[in-house]
C-alpha positions, 0 to 999 in steps of 0.5 A: 827818654828822648831828651836823656838821648839827646842830652847823651848825644850832645855830651859825646858831640862836645866830648869829641870836640874837646879832645885833642884830635890826635889823641882821639885819631890815634885811638881810632887807628890803633883799633882799626890796625890791631884787628887787621894785624891780629889775622897774622899769628907769630911764629913761636918755638913751642906749642903751648903759646900762641900770639899774633901780631895785633899785640904790637899796637893794641897798647896804643888803645889802652894808652889813649883810654888811660889818658882820656879816663885821667882827665875826663873820667871813665864815662867819656873813655867809654863812650870814645871806645864806643866811637872808635869800634863804630869807625873800626866797624864802618872801615870793616865794611869798606874792607869788605866792600874792597874784598868783594870787588872783582880785581886782582892784588898787586902781591898776588902775581905769581905764576900758577898761584894767582887765584889763590893768593889773591882770594886769600888776600881779599879774605884777609882784608875782608875778614871773617864774622867771627873775627870781627864780632870776637874782636869788637865784644873783646874790646868793649868788655876789656875798654870798660873794665880798663876805665872803671878800674883805672879811675877806681884805683885813682880814687881809692889811693888820694896820696899825690894824685897828680903825681907820675907814680899814682898815675904809673900805678892806675894805668899799669894795674888797669892795663894789665887786667884790661888786656888779659881780659881783651886777649882771654874773651877774644881766644875764647871766642874765636881762636878756641872755637874757629882755630883749634886753640887749646884752653891752655894756649888761650890762658898763655897767649892772653898772660903773655899778650898782657905782658908784653903790651904792659912793657909798651905802656910802661916805656910810654906812660911818661908821655901819657902823663905828660900829656895829662898834665899839659891838659889840666895846665891848658884847661882842655875840655872846659866846655864839656865839665860845664856841660855836665855841671862839673869842675874841670878835674 
């Protein structure tokens, strides 16, 4: 059991060394940013719909996962997702410590409202346990769904597997399903129970967020496709595949 655990750790280590650092960095930063931006709701003219600003960046996480899944497989994408979650949790710890340290935020200097604004900023940066719990659970569930669905579609349809049409098919479908699950799980855990959202708002938010994030994914998917083509041409990940006894995909 211990040797298997050590091998898994070794695989993750080699994997992180094999994936070009801009993708891993972009992935981890997007997870951190979307949790911070989720604290701000978007003003909408209808009461049956609710959205937060996390939608403007969450698509980056799914684009990163789709690229990693295409080249390294779903297991690798899941492992990098867990690493990103751990980094986010560590950042949340530092945010919490920063909010707990006595002091004054620059934006709180408003006559008569300093203490209220300063406390609000501390609470926003520090976050709350249920938001952190909900976002972590939602992201892990949606990441696993996205990664295995992306891989499964690629295996199901084998016509020109390395062409853009196949890349688009697997990424668009997996992103749509994964984003909907991410939005819905978070809405049900956090927004419904703690912010009073109705079930209709939870579902409409999930669907609308899915559409918005899918549009971002579609706009930037040509970049993801070119990255995958370049990785394959450059033999990225040879050490990782050698460790697993597989050929470069």
